ZAMARGU-4260 file (C-alpha; in steps of 0.2 Angstrom, whole numbers, plus 5000, padded with zeros to 4 digits):
<rodrens>
0) 4965/4918/4928 | 4976/4907/4925 | 4970/4904/4908 | 4972/4923/4906 | 4989/4922/4912
5) 4994/4908/4897 | 4986/4915/4884 | 4993/4937/4882 | 4987/4936/4862 | 4970/4939/4867
10) 4970/4954/4876 | 4961/4965/4859 | 4944/4957/4861 | 4931/4971/4865 | 4923/4973/4880
15) 4905/4970/4881 | 4895/4992/4883 | 4884/4989/4896 | 4873/5004/4890 | 4868/4997/4875
20) 4858/4980/4867 | 4853/4962/4877 | 4866/4966/4888 | 4856/4983/4895 | 4838/4973/4895
25) 4848/4961/4904 | 4853/4973/4917 | 4838/4978/4918 | 4829/4962/4921 | 4838/4957/4935
30) 4836/4973/4944 | 4819/4971/4944 | 4820/4956/4950 | 4829/4962/4963 | 4815/4975/4969
35) 4803/4964/4965 | 4811/4956/4982 | 4815/4970/4991 | 4794/4972/4991 | 4787/4956/4993
40) 4801/4954/5010 | 4793/4969/5013 | 4776/4963/5014 | 4780/4948/5020 | 4787/4957/5038
45) 4772/4969/5036 | 4781/4984/5037 | 4776/5001/5031 | 4783/5006/5015 | 4786/5023/5019
50) 4799/5024/5030 | 4810/5011/5023 | 4805/5020/5003 | 4811/5037/5010 | 4828/5027/5017
55) 4830/5017/5001 | 4827/5035/4992 | 4838/5047/5004 | 4852/5037/5003 | 4852/5036/4984
60) 4851/5052/4983 | 4864/5056/4993 | 4875/5043/4983 | 4869/5050/4969 | 4874/5067/4972
65) 4889/5061/4981 | 4896/5050/4964 | 4890/5067/4954 | 4903/5078/4963 | 4918/5070/4964
70) 4913/5067/4945 | 4916/5084/4941 | 4930/5085/4951 | 4937/5070/4945 | 4934/5076/4925
75) 4936/5094/4925 | 4957/5102/4918 | 4969/5103/4930 | 4958/5095/4944 | 4966/5087/4958
80) 4965/5068/4952 | 4970/5051/4940 | 4973/5059/4924 | 4968/5049/4907 | 4985/5044/4907
85) 4984/5035/4925 | 4998/5048/4935 | 4990/5056/4950 | 4989/5072/4943
</rodrens>
């Protein structure tokens, strides 16, 4: 933060697109490691896999549906929310 405050000219750098190339591979690998850790933890606890997987699936579906509805609502022309200019509509 101190470096960025002192060097104002570096603002033109490109930001990495997380949906392309090696960034996507690294993120998918990290997600796989996370899923492996959860699976091993549940196996060590000797928990039936059906209830946790059902809860995880329902929570993920709920968050996905909520995010899609919010995105659809904010993405419509004239919708209440932030416009592309950053002004509250």
